[in-house]
N, CA, C and O of each residue as an XYZ file, in Angstrom:
276
protein
N      37.745     48.557    -40.238
C      36.558     47.754    -40.090
C      36.892     46.274    -40.259
O      36.331     45.416    -39.576
N      37.797     45.995    -41.163
C      38.206     44.607    -41.342
C      38.840     44.076    -40.051
O      38.608     42.928    -39.670
N      39.624     44.896    -39.392
C      40.241     44.521    -38.121
C      39.182     44.165    -37.089
O      39.383     43.259    -36.279
N      38.056     44.872    -37.113
C      36.972     44.635    -36.167
C      36.086     43.465    -36.577
O      35.150     43.114    -35.859
N      36.377     42.855    -37.732
C      35.625     41.699    -38.175
C      34.400     42.021    -39.013
O      33.575     41.146    -39.276
N      34.279     43.260    -39.429
C      33.129     43.655    -40.248
C      33.335     43.223    -41.692
O      34.468     43.112    -42.159
N      32.251     42.984    -42.387
C      32.294     42.659    -43.815
C      32.657     43.943    -44.560
O      31.941     44.941    -44.484
N      33.763     43.902    -45.273
C      34.229     45.111    -45.954
C      34.229     44.997    -47.471
O      34.684     45.909    -48.162
N      33.731     43.906    -47.986
C      33.677     43.799    -49.438
C      32.504     44.620    -49.945
O      31.472     44.732    -49.284
N      32.677     45.184    -51.111
C      31.620     45.998    -51.716
C      31.565     45.681    -53.195
O      32.589     45.412    -53.823
N      30.399     45.715    -53.730
C      30.252     45.501    -55.157
C      30.648     46.743    -55.929
O      30.942     47.785    -55.344
N      30.654     46.627    -57.205
C      31.017     47.749    -58.068
C      29.942     48.829    -58.066
O      30.257     50.005    -58.250
N      28.696     48.460    -57.866
C      27.587     49.396    -58.005
C      27.226     50.025    -56.652
O      26.147     49.777    -56.113
N      28.122     50.825    -56.120
C      27.883     51.438    -54.825
C      27.614     52.925    -54.922
O      27.295     53.561    -53.917
N      27.735     53.491    -56.112
C      27.568     54.924    -56.286
C      28.841     55.697    -56.015
O      28.884     56.905    -56.249
N      29.870     55.043    -55.531
C      31.114     55.730    -55.180
C      31.793     56.354    -56.384
O      32.475     57.371    -56.264
N      31.609     55.752    -57.527
C      32.293     56.261    -58.705
C      31.438     57.242    -59.504
O      31.803     57.611    -60.620
N      30.310     57.667    -58.946
C      29.440     58.604    -59.651
C      29.680     60.058    -59.255
O      29.053     60.957    -59.815
N      30.572     60.302    -58.305
C      30.873     61.670    -57.909
C      31.709     62.351    -58.979
O      32.469     61.691    -59.688
N      31.576     63.669    -59.102
C      32.284     64.371    -60.171
C      33.792     64.448    -59.939
O      34.547     64.736    -60.868
N      34.229     64.196    -58.718
C      35.659     64.234    -58.427
C      36.230     62.838    -58.141
O      37.185     62.691    -57.378
N      35.641     61.841    -58.751
C      36.083     60.461    -58.568
C      37.560     60.286    -58.915
O      38.256     59.485    -58.291
N      38.030     61.024    -59.894
C      39.432     60.877    -60.310
C      40.402     61.302    -59.212
O      41.587     60.979    -59.288
N      39.929     62.016    -58.197
C      40.784     62.434    -57.091
C      40.951     61.356    -56.028
O      41.759     61.516    -55.113
N      40.205     60.265    -56.131
C      40.311     59.177    -55.157
C      41.580     58.384    -55.448
O      41.782     57.920    -56.570
N      42.429     58.227    -54.447
C      43.645     57.431    -54.617
C      43.260     55.986    -54.908
O      42.283     55.470    -54.365
N      44.029     55.349    -55.760
C      43.716     53.987    -56.191
C      43.566     53.032    -55.011
O      42.678     52.180    -55.007
N      44.436     53.175    -54.008
C      44.373     52.270    -52.858
C      43.094     52.446    -52.048
O      42.673     51.528    -51.345
N      42.469     53.627    -52.144
C      41.299     53.932    -51.330
C      39.976     53.563    -51.999
O      38.933     53.599    -51.345
N      39.992     53.213    -53.268
C      38.745     52.938    -53.995
C      37.903     51.853    -53.318
O      36.703     52.064    -53.138
N      38.468     50.702    -52.935
C      37.618     49.695    -52.270
C      36.979     50.209    -50.974
O      35.818     49.909    -50.695
N      37.724     50.972    -50.194
C      37.180     51.502    -48.942
C      36.073     52.521    -49.219
O      35.059     52.545    -48.521
N      36.267     53.349    -50.224
C      35.248     54.341    -50.594
C      34.002     53.626    -51.100
O      32.884     54.018    -50.766
N      34.184     52.584    -51.900
C      33.037     51.816    -52.382
C      32.277     51.194    -51.218
O      31.047     51.216    -51.194
N      33.005     50.640    -50.254
C      32.351     50.056    -49.084
C      31.592     51.120    -48.300
O      30.447     50.903    -47.904
N      32.222     52.261    -48.077
C      31.595     53.316    -47.283
C      30.369     53.902    -47.982
O      29.369     54.194    -47.327
N      30.434     54.074    -49.285
C      29.276     54.579    -50.033
C      28.167     53.531    -50.079
O      26.995     53.847    -49.872
N      28.540     52.299    -50.348
C      27.551     51.223    -50.421
C      26.850     50.977    -49.107
O      25.685     50.580    -49.089
N      27.549     51.207    -47.997
C      26.970     51.001    -46.679
C      26.299     52.229    -46.099
O      25.790     52.194    -44.979
N      26.297     53.331    -46.867
C      25.656     54.546    -46.383
C      26.462     55.298    -45.342
O      25.940     56.183    -44.664
N      27.733     54.947    -45.215
C      28.585     55.628    -44.241
C      28.938     57.026    -44.728
O      28.994     57.967    -43.936
N      29.176     57.165    -46.028
C      29.410     58.480    -46.622
C      28.467     58.668    -47.798
O      28.141     57.721    -48.514
N      28.043     59.891    -47.980
C      27.094     60.207    -49.049
C      27.582     61.285    -49.991
O      26.937     61.558    -51.003
N      28.693     61.896    -49.684
C      29.184     62.991    -50.498
C      28.498     64.296    -50.136
O      27.709     64.367    -49.194
N      28.815     65.319    -50.903
C      28.292     66.655    -50.648
C      27.191     66.996    -51.648
O      27.111     66.383    -52.712
N      26.346     67.963    -51.318
C      25.225     68.320    -52.205
C      25.644     68.765    -53.608
O      24.846     68.683    -54.541
N      26.874     69.230    -53.768
C      27.323     69.680    -55.087
C      27.809     68.531    -55.970
O      28.329     68.768    -57.061
N      27.643     67.286    -55.507
C      28.018     66.125    -56.301
C      29.464     65.706    -56.147
O      29.963     64.899    -56.932
N      30.141     66.241    -55.148
C      31.539     65.887    -54.917
C      31.674     64.997    -53.686
O      30.785     64.915    -52.839
N      32.807     64.348    -53.632
C      33.162     63.545    -52.479
C      34.296     64.215    -51.703
O      34.452     63.996    -50.502
N      35.070     65.019    -52.387
C      36.218     65.750    -51.820
C      37.193     64.822    -51.091
O      37.487     65.032    -49.914
N      37.696     63.799    -51.787
C      38.581     62.841    -51.128
C      39.942     63.421    -50.748
O      40.642     62.851    -49.911
N      40.320     64.533    -51.345
C      41.632     65.114    -51.040
C      41.589     66.059    -49.840
O      42.634     66.498    -49.359
N      40.401     66.368    -49.361
C      40.303     67.267    -48.208
C      40.083     66.473    -46.935
O      39.718     65.298    -46.982
N      40.300     67.097    -45.830
C      40.082     66.438    -44.547
C      38.606     66.443    -44.187
O      37.782     67.024    -44.893
N      38.292     65.802    -43.100
C      36.915     65.795    -42.608
C      36.869     66.533    -41.274
O      37.853     66.583    -40.537
N      35.727     67.093    -40.991
C      35.548     67.753    -39.707
C      35.244     66.711    -38.640
O      34.949     65.557    -38.951
N      35.318     67.123    -37.395
C      34.966     66.196    -36.315
C      33.509     65.770    -36.437
O      33.168     64.613    -36.187
N      32.651     66.712    -36.823
C      31.226     66.390    -36.967
C      31.012     65.361    -38.077
O      30.206     64.443    -37.924
N      31.728     65.511    -39.189
C      31.599     64.541    -40.279
C      32.094     63.172    -39.841
O      31.469     62.157    -40.151
N      33.197     63.134    -39.131
C      33.740     61.867    -38.654
C      32.770     61.183    -37.696
O      32.545     59.977    -37.796
N      32.204     61.935    -36.781
C      31.251     61.349    -35.844
C      30.011     60.838    -36.557
O      29.451     59.810    -36.177
N      29.577     61.556    -37.599
C      28.435     61.092    -38.387
C      28.763     59.772    -39.064
O      27.936     58.861    -39.080
N      29.973     59.660    -39.629
C      30.372     58.411    -40.275
C      30.432     57.267    -39.268
O      29.958     56.167    -39.553
N      30.998     57.511    -38.113
C      31.082     56.476    -37.085
C      29.686     56.040    -36.655
O      29.433     54.852    -36.457
N      28.790     57.000    -36.513
C      27.424     56.691    -36.096
C      26.685     55.853    -37.138
O      25.813     55.057    -36.790
N      27.028     56.028    -38.402
C      26.338     55.307    -39.481
C      26.834     53.878    -39.665
O      26.190     53.085    -40.351
N      27.949     53.547    -39.073
C      28.489     52.186    -39.199
C      27.660     51.256    -38.330
O      27.454     51.503    -37.142
N      27.190     50.181    -38.949
C      26.377     49.206    -38.203
C      27.214     48.377    -37.278
O      26.689     47.511    -36.578
């Protein structure tokens, strides 16, 4: 997104760190996850997880792309 010129900064209060599996987020990915959560691009799963160590389906990826302004 930064390459495309989008604003990618996110504040600390994005909800990204409220998932029960937050400790599974790689340190380098935390700013991107905060941006994506803060912008409504990702919302996590109903069980309160983000599942950062698993892959995404094509449907999930398309949903994320569609949510990007």
